[in-house]
C-alpha positions, 0 to 999 in steps of 0.5 A: 281742842285737838284736831286731826289734819284740821284746817287753821280758820282765821278770825272772820270779819267784824260783822259777818258769822263764823264759817263752819271748820273746814272738813278734816282731812285725815290720814291714817297709814299701816304704820304711822298715825298722824295726830295734829292738834291746832286751835279752832281759829287764831286771830291775823297777825298773831302767832299761835302753835301748834303739833304734830304727833307721830306714832308707831303702831306696828310691833317692828322698828320703821327706818328712815321716817321722812314728815313733810308740813306743807304750809299754806299761803298766809302762814309765815313761818317763825320756828319748830322743834325739832328744827325741820330743813325748810325747803320753800313753804315746806318743813321736813323732818328725816327720822332714823327710826320710829321703834314699836308702839313708840311716838315722836311730836313736832311743834310749829310756831307761825303768824297768819299774813291773810284773812284766809283759812290755813290748810297745812299739809302732813306727808309721812313716807318710810321705806316700810312700804316699799316691801324691801326684803333682806336675804342672806346669801351663804357658801357652806364648805367642807373640808375633811384632813387626817393627821397624826399618823406618824411615819413609822411604827413597830407591829403591834403599836397603835398607829394615831389618826385624827379626822380633822372636819371643818367649815371654811365657807360662810353658812352652816353645814348641817348634819356631818358624817365623817367615814374613815376609809380603812385600807386592806389589812388596817383595823381598830383595836376591837376588829372594826374595819369601818370607821364613822363619826357624826357632827350635828352641824358646823358653823362657818370657820368651826373644826371638829376632830375626832381619833382613832387608834388603828392596827396593821395586821401585816407589816407595809405602807398603809394610808387611811383616808377619810369622806365627809358628807353633809345633809345639804350634798356637800362632800370632801375626801383626803388622804393621810399621811402614809405609815410604814408598819416595820417588824424585827427581822432575825438572822440565825447563824450556827457554827459547828465542826464538820467533823469529829470523833465518836466520844469528843464533845462536839459543840455548836455555836448559835447567833441570833441578830435583829437585823430590823428596823424595830426592837424584837421582843420575845426572842428566843432560840430553839435547839432540837436535840438530835439522837445518838447523843450521850451528854448535853453542856449548854450555855447559861439559860437555855432550859430542855422542854419536854425532853426534846429541845433546849430553849433560850430566852433571850428577850429584846432584841434591839436593832442591830443587836445580837445574843449567842448561845452554845451548846455541846454533845457527846456523840455515842456513834458514828454517822451524822449528827444534825443540828438544827435551831431555829429563832423566834420573837413577838411578830418577826419571821422565824429564822432557822439555821443548821449544822451537820458533823460527820461522826468518825469511830477510833478503834481502840483494841486490846489484847490480854495473854495469860496462861491459865496452867502455870507452872505446868510439869514436863508432859502436862498439857498449858493452855493460852488464853488470848482476850482482843476487846475492842474499847473503843468507838468504831468497828476494828476490822480483819482482826488477825491473831498470830501465835508463837511458840518455842520447842519446850511445847508441842502444839495440839489444838486450837479454838476461839472465835476464828479457826487457828491453822497450826504452820510448824511454831506458828498458829495463824487464826483466821481474821476476824472481819469485824470487832464492833466496839465494846466486843471481845473475841477469844482464843486458846491455844493448847500445848505439851510440855516437853521440856522443862525452864521458862517458856515464851508465848508469843502473840501479834495482833494485826487490824485494818485500823493499826498502824503496826503490830501490837505484840505480847509474851507470856513466860511459864515455867516448865519443871520435870 
């Protein structure tokens, strides 16, 4: 018959009534229940076996269970399963873990050696009744780094930036917020000047990356910073590698003659050089058309825009590369020919250059002498016409005409651009102060034929610009 913590009663001596069983002592701890199954009575010096059953009455595992069975002095222990550690009259079993709702059974065999009740006591000790608790102590950490930014880029090119946020600690970092700290003049493609990223959490040892492409408003050196914060109050900041934003740099040189004559070609040469470290794109040279020109001749690629300027589209100009263009003008007036040019490229500061040429005209006077009456009869009048024309490009000054006649004719009068004065056989006209280019001056001298034969009419022309006089003679036949 099963019992719980029941004493083992020996058989009573002959002739004595049976004794009632020893009162049962039950132990029912909160985590483990102990059940014993023992016979109600046994015979002296005859072996018997009883069991001890342990049952977990919790849904959690029960670690480090120690079972101690204290034997009566009148019980000679023989064996047990599982085998215990024997310490005097105590049998000890150590069980690593008792799983939820599991049972473990122990069987004990021995011999009663005295005629007396046997009282065996069972103790169960676990660590659970010590109420230990395990709390893991961790130290989450937050770090941020900024990578990927190149040392140099050209204006207009993106600056790739990677924000790397990590947790090198031993706990979870919750609700991480990353803020990009952009310097003045740096922004995203859509014009934003702030960057914000979020990460729900970072486990111990975990890293996350966030990318952005930034653009500079102007050349210079920029360093992007970053800040990371968490819901738990962790903070970290970092400054990325500086990036230098470069622009092309243009140099324009213009050369041409310092002086030239009106009507002769004036040629200017313009050379643009990219002195920067990055390529210049959409490079152009523009030349403003000057006034007072009669013709234009330009090198290949030039286009006249709105009748006011010449434009050469040169395309891309790599660092250190030069391109040269030319233009020739034919000036039509005296003065100073001012030629102004400008070189431009995307993201480059414009470069300007100019040149001036002093234009000097050349007076080129021609003279024509004709007799309007030829032949002429003695006693009749003959008219000589002198025409002086300035076919040059500068004004001829102090144009003076002097006429010489022979005895075969006699001076009557003169007319023309200036007043003529008779001086013996010579007629001297007052100087004509300024004969403009393309202008003409005309004089006439009227004489009377006196003697038959060939009469010569000589005209001498001088100006301030002529190195020596110009002379012409007209012959007239006089008959009787």
